[in-house]
N, C-alpha and C positions, 0 to 999 in steps of 0.2 A: 504493500500500500504506500509506504514511504517512498519507495523507488518510483512508483507511478506518479506520485505528487511532484517529486523532483524533476522527472522527465517532462511533465506538463508545464512546470514552472520554467524549465529550460527552453521549451518550445515557445512559450509566451515571451520570454526575454529575447529570444532570437527574432521573433516577429516584430517586437517593439523596436529593436535595433535596426532591422531592415526598413521599417516604416520611417524611423527618424532619418536614416541615411538617404532614403528616397526623397523625403520631404525637403531636407536641407539642400541636397544636391539639385533637386528640381527647381527650387527658388533661385539658386545661383545660375543654373542653365537658362532659366527664364530671363533673368536680367542680361546675361551675356548675349542671348539671342536677340533681345530687344535692342541692345547697342549695335549689334551687327546689322540688323534690319534697317535701323535708322540711317546708318552710314551708307548702306547699300542703296536705299531709295534716294538719298541725297546725291550719290554718285550717278545714278541712272537719270535723275531729274536734270542734271546739268546737260547731259546729252553731248553728242559730238560737236554740235554747233556751239554749245556753251563753252566747251574747252577750247575750241579753235578761236572763238571771239576773245576769250580771256587771255590766251597766249599772245594774241596779236595786239592787245591793248597796251600802248606804251605807258599809260598811267599805272596799270596793274604791274607791269614789269618794274617800273621805278619804285612802286610801293613795296614789291617783293624784295628788290635789292636793298632798299633802305631798311626793311625789317631784318634782313640777314646781317647787314652791316652794323646796325645799332645794337642788335641782340648779342653780336660777337663782342663789341666793345663793352657792353654791360656785363657780360660773363667774365671777361678779363678783370674788370674792376671788382666785381663781386667775389671772385676767387682770391684776389689780392687781400681783400678785407676779411673774407670768411675763413680762410685757412688758419691764420693765427687766432681769430676770434673763436672759432669752433674748438680749437685746441685748448684755449684758455677756459672755455665753458666746460670742456670735458675733463680737464686735468686739475684745475685749480679750484679751491674753495673760495669763491668770490663773495665779498659782502653783498648783501641784498640780492641773493640769487633768485628769489621768487619774483622780485621786481624786474630784474634783468630778463628773466624768462617771459614775463608778461609783455614787456616792451618789445622784445624780439618777435613775439608771435602776433602782435597787433597788425603790422603791415600784411601779414599772411591772411588773417581772418577778416580784416576790415573790407567792406565793399570797395572795389577798385575806384569807383567814382569819388568816394570820400577822400582817398589819397590824392587824387588830382586836385580837388578843392583845397585841401590842406597845403599842397605845394603852391597853388596860386596865391594863397594868403602869405605863405612863408617868403615868397619872392616879391610880394607887393611893396612898392616904395612907400605906400601910404600907411600900411599896417605893420611892417616888419623893418627892424633896423638893418637886417641883411639886405632886403630889397632896396632900402633907402641908400645904403652904401653903394650897391651896384648901380643904381640910377645916377648917383652923383659922379660916378666914374664912367658913365655912358656904356655900361655893360648890360646887354639885353639877354635874358635867359628864356622868359616865357614866349611861347610860340616860335621857338627855334629848334634846330636839330639837336643841340645839346639837351634840350628839355626832354626829348624822347628818351635819351639814355638815363637821365635823372629819374624820370617816371618809372622806367623799367627797373632801374637799380633799387629804388625804394621798395618795390614790391618783391623783387626776386632775391635780394641779398639775405633777407631773413630765412627764406626757403633754402638758400645755399648753406647758411650756417647750420641749419638743422640737418641737412643731408650730410655735411662733413662731420658734424658732431657724432652722428651715428657711426661714421667710419672710425673716428678716434675712440669712441666707446667700445667698439668691437675689437680693438687692438690692446693687447696686454702691455702695461707700462714697464714690464720687466726688462725689455731690451734697453729702454731709456735709462733705467736704473743701473744696469750693468755698465752702460757707456759712462754714466756719471761717476761710478766707482773707479773707472779706468782713467779718469782725469778730464773728461769732457765737461764743458760748461753746459748750462741748460739750453742755451741757444744753439750750441754746436751739436748737442744730442738731438735737438729738434730738426736741424737741417740735414744732418748726416745719417740719422737713424730713423726718426719718425716719418719724415716726408717720403723717403724712398719706399718705406713699407706701406704708406697710405696712398701712393700715387694712383693705384687703380680706383680707389674710392673717390679721390679728388677729381680724376678725369670723368668718372661717372656722374659726380655731382655737377661738374661743369656742363656736361651734356644736358642734364635735366634743367639746369638753370637757363641754358640757352633756349631750350624748348619752351620754358615758362615765359621767358622774356619776349620771344618772337610772337607769342600769342596774346600779349598784353594789349588791352584796348582802352578800358575806362579812364585811367589816369592820363593816358597819352592824348586822347581827344580833348580832355579838359585843359591840360597843362601845355600841350604842344600844338594843338589844333589839327587841322586836316587840309593843309594847303598842298595842292597837287604838285608833284615833282620837287617838293621841299620837305614837308613834315607829314605827308600822307603815308602811313604804313599799311600793310596788307589787312590786318583786322579792321582798321578804320575804313579802308576802301570797301570791304565786304559790307559793313554797316551802311555806308552811303548808297551802295547799289541796292540794298534792301529798301532804303527809304524812298528811292525813286522807282521802285518796282522792277528793276533790272535783275530778274531772279536767276536766270540761267548762268550768266557770268558770276553772280554771287555764289551759286552752288559750286561752280567750278573752282573759284578761289577758295571756298571753304574746304574742298577736298584737297587742294594743294597744301593748306595748313595741316589737314589731317595726315597727309602723306609725310610731311616734315616731322610731325609729332610721332608718327609711327616709327620712322627711321631712327629718331632720337631715342625712343623707348627701347628699340631693339639693340642699339649700341649700349645703352645703359644696362640692360640685362646681360649683354655679352660681357661687359666689364665687371659683372658681379655686383652691380648696384642692388641695394636693398629696396624692397617694395614699400618701405615706410620711412618716415623721417622723425617720428616721435618714439 
């Protein structure tokens, strides 16, 4: 009798496990299928004429080149700032750690449009001493190409720090400690031991930062504007096409961005990048 009860309990347990596995996997597959179908219909909607028109459009080509150029510059600056910053956040017991974490995450979670408005105020000669100083020296930032890089950097740099912090967190500090016992200074151990070990994660973080920057839209249109052949980037070009009802080129340009993001993600995975930043 006891054996029969245990067998029945085992069968019920196996059935529950199979149901849970099917349920959880089914929800995941449903979401992934939904993403695939959305991208597929967007690609089909563009049609051959849409892709041909998009590729022949000099405005789109300039917007794409500007997006590639500005996101590359942004990534270089973000890496220069984020590598030591992420290392400090990972290795040192910094005072006010909770506040630092909060400020670091704010540009990531704030609506992008809000960052653009904040940048406008920060560089305003009327409301900001920084803006007043630049105005007195006849230096214009708002609605210029440097404004694109600034807007991308303010959103992407926090993301870069988080990506690289995950890399440093995954590395044991033992090698650095050994180098210190052999006479290396902290800075020398960082440059000769830590950075070579972290180069794969740094490159992967740079790739994801670049992909994030090239898709930025909200703060750029507010802070840098959308002047054709000057400050018009590809996401802004897509938005303007949607506003005037030019949908096929809009869909084609959208799929160009999707292709760029896909390639960047494949490179990120190939380099062993982690799928999370927190």
